[in-house]
C-alpha positions as CSV (number, residue, x, y, z in Angstrom):
1,K,-31.7,16.2,-73.1
2,I,-31.1,19.8,-71.8
3,L,-31.3,20.5,-68.2
4,R,-31.5,24.2,-67.3
5,L,-30.5,24.3,-63.6
6,G,-30.2,28.0,-62.8
7,L,-27.7,29.1,-60.1
8,V,-26.1,26.0,-58.6
9,P,-23.1,25.8,-56.1
10,Y,-20.2,24.4,-57.9
11,R,-19.8,21.4,-55.5
12,S,-23.4,20.4,-56.1
13,A,-23.0,20.6,-59.8
14,Y,-19.8,18.6,-59.6
15,K,-21.5,15.8,-57.7
16,L,-24.4,15.8,-60.2
17,Q,-22.0,15.5,-63.1
18,E,-20.3,12.5,-61.4
19,H,-23.7,10.9,-60.8
20,L,-24.8,11.4,-64.4
21,V,-21.5,10.1,-65.8
22,G,-22.0,7.0,-63.6
23,L,-25.6,6.6,-64.9
24,I,-24.5,6.8,-68.5
25,K,-21.7,4.3,-68.1
26,Q,-24.1,2.0,-66.3
27,R,-26.6,2.3,-69.2
28,I,-23.8,1.7,-71.7
29,G,-23.0,-1.5,-69.8
30,E,-26.7,-2.5,-70.1
31,G,-26.5,-1.9,-73.9
32,D,-28.2,1.5,-74.0
33,S,-25.9,4.2,-75.3
34,S,-28.6,6.7,-76.1
35,L,-28.5,8.9,-73.1
36,N,-26.7,12.3,-73.5
37,L,-27.2,15.4,-71.4
38,L,-26.4,19.1,-71.5
39,L,-26.4,20.9,-68.1
40,L,-26.8,24.7,-68.5
41,L,-26.2,26.7,-65.3
42,Q,-24.4,29.5,-63.5
43,H,-22.4,29.2,-60.3
44,P,-22.0,31.5,-57.3
45,P,-18.4,32.9,-57.2
46,V,-15.9,30.0,-57.2
47,Y,-12.3,29.4,-58.3
48,T,-11.7,26.0,-59.7
49,T,-8.5,24.1,-60.6
50,G,-7.9,21.2,-62.8
51,I,-5.9,18.1,-62.4
52,R,-2.6,20.1,-61.9
53,S,-4.0,21.6,-58.8
54,K,-0.8,21.0,-56.7
55,E,0.4,24.3,-58.3
56,Y,-2.0,26.1,-56.0
57,S,-1.0,26.0,-52.3
58,E,-3.4,25.9,-49.3
59,Q,-2.4,29.5,-48.6
60,E,-3.6,30.5,-52.2
61,E,-6.8,28.6,-51.6
62,V,-7.3,30.5,-48.3
63,R,-6.5,33.9,-49.9
64,L,-9.1,33.3,-52.7
65,K,-11.7,32.1,-50.2
66,R,-11.2,35.4,-48.2
67,L,-12.3,37.3,-51.3
68,G,-15.7,35.7,-51.0
69,A,-15.5,32.9,-53.5
70,D,-15.5,29.1,-52.9
71,F,-12.4,27.1,-54.1
72,V,-12.7,23.6,-55.6
73,R,-10.1,21.2,-56.9
74,T,-11.4,19.1,-59.8
75,N,-10.6,16.3,-62.2
76,R,-11.0,18.4,-65.3
77,G,-8.2,19.5,-67.6
78,G,-6.7,23.0,-67.3
79,L,-5.4,25.3,-64.6
80,I,-7.3,27.8,-62.4
81,T,-10.3,29.7,-63.5
82,F,-13.2,31.6,-62.1
83,H,-17.0,30.8,-62.4
84,G,-19.7,33.2,-61.3
85,P,-23.0,34.9,-62.0
86,G,-23.4,36.2,-65.6
87,Q,-21.3,33.4,-67.0
88,L,-23.0,30.7,-69.1
89,V,-21.7,27.3,-67.9
90,A,-22.4,24.3,-70.1
91,Y,-21.5,20.8,-69.0
92,P,-22.1,18.2,-71.7
93,I,-22.4,14.7,-70.2
94,L,-22.0,12.8,-73.4
95,N,-21.1,9.3,-74.6
96,L,-18.6,10.4,-77.2
97,N,-18.9,7.1,-79.0
98,N,-22.1,8.5,-80.3
99,F,-20.5,11.6,-81.8
100,V,-16.8,11.2,-82.5
101,P,-16.2,10.5,-86.3
102,Q,-14.6,7.1,-87.0
103,A,-11.3,8.7,-88.1
104,H,-10.9,10.2,-84.6
105,R,-11.7,7.0,-82.6
106,R,-8.3,5.3,-83.0
107,K,-7.2,6.7,-79.6
108,A,-9.2,8.3,-76.9
109,G,-6.9,11.3,-77.0
110,L,-7.8,12.0,-80.6
111,G,-11.4,11.8,-79.7
112,M,-11.0,14.3,-76.9
113,R,-9.1,16.7,-79.1
114,W,-11.9,16.4,-81.7
115,Y,-14.4,17.1,-78.9
116,V,-12.6,20.2,-77.6
117,N,-12.3,21.5,-81.1
118,T,-16.0,20.9,-81.7
119,L,-16.9,22.8,-78.5
120,E,-14.7,25.7,-79.6
121,E,-16.4,25.8,-83.0
122,V,-19.9,25.8,-81.4
123,V,-18.9,28.7,-79.3
124,I,-17.3,30.6,-82.2
125,K,-20.5,30.1,-84.2
126,T,-22.7,31.1,-81.3
127,I,-20.9,34.4,-80.4
128,S,-20.9,35.4,-84.2
129,C,-24.7,35.6,-83.8
130,Y,-24.0,38.5,-81.4
131,G,-21.5,40.3,-83.7
132,L,-18.4,38.9,-82.0
133,E,-15.6,37.4,-84.0
134,G,-14.1,34.5,-82.0
135,C,-11.1,32.5,-82.8
136,R,-8.9,29.7,-81.4
137,S,-5.3,30.2,-80.2
138,P,-2.7,27.7,-79.0
139,H,-4.4,28.0,-75.6
140,T,-7.7,26.0,-75.4
141,G,-10.8,28.0,-75.4
142,V,-12.3,30.8,-77.5
143,W,-10.8,34.3,-77.8
144,V,-11.9,37.7,-79.0
145,G,-8.7,39.5,-79.8
146,D,-6.4,39.0,-76.8
147,N,-9.4,38.3,-74.5
148,K,-10.5,34.8,-73.6
149,I,-14.3,34.9,-73.8
150,C,-14.8,31.2,-73.2
151,A,-12.7,28.9,-71.0
152,M,-12.8,25.1,-71.4
153,G,-11.8,22.2,-69.2
154,V,-13.1,18.8,-69.9
155,H,-12.8,15.3,-68.4
156,S,-13.5,11.9,-70.0
157,S,-14.0,8.5,-68.4
158,Q,-14.3,5.7,-70.9
159,L,-15.3,8.4,-73.5
160,V,-18.1,9.8,-71.3
161,T,-17.5,13.5,-70.8
162,S,-18.0,15.8,-67.9
163,H,-17.1,19.4,-67.1
164,G,-17.2,21.7,-70.2
165,L,-17.1,25.4,-70.9
166,A,-17.8,28.8,-69.3
167,L,-18.8,31.6,-71.6
168,N,-18.4,35.1,-70.2
169,A,-21.6,36.9,-71.0
170,N,-22.2,39.4,-68.2
171,T,-19.5,38.3,-65.7
172,D,-17.9,40.6,-63.2
173,M,-14.4,40.4,-64.7
174,R,-12.7,41.8,-61.5
175,W,-12.7,38.2,-60.1
176,F,-10.1,37.2,-62.7
177,K,-7.7,39.8,-61.5
178,N,-7.0,37.7,-58.4
179,I,-5.5,34.8,-60.5
180,V,-3.7,34.0,-63.7
181,P,-6.6,32.5,-65.5
182,C,-5.9,29.2,-67.1
183,G,-2.3,29.8,-66.3
184,I,-2.0,32.3,-69.3
185,Q,0.2,35.3,-68.6
186,D,-0.6,38.8,-70.1
187,K,-3.9,38.0,-71.6
188,G,-7.4,39.2,-70.7
């Protein structure tokens, strides 16, 4: 099921994801593993960090908030990134047991690597429809040349996913100049 949510503050979307993950896990416990959701939305300007958020001090948080953006520490993978208007944000809330090929199920980590690779491939195919040649790099996400067009940061709890991807479509890229996006130096 696809939920088109429009412009949603990050904290509200984060709480919704947590609620939906809990709902899917509850249904799995009741024997129903069929519920899978895709949240499509945009956020007002916000900087978010992943589980390694201790790398960003309170002073850094205050500095970024003074620029007019919110700042949220999350449980997703990855370092700091920006979300804002003009960026397509997709949060798949999926029971990966319904999707991960058997060969990748031996360990949860293999299932998550398969999942991230699959998300990257979907984005690469999608942007090719618009004449853009996307590719992978050693850094998670999708790149067009040296420019990251799509950031990814995911989380899994008992193979139920949350968080996801942010595809820069018509994003004010000046927001990214205030950070080292995804902790990657010298890239766009």
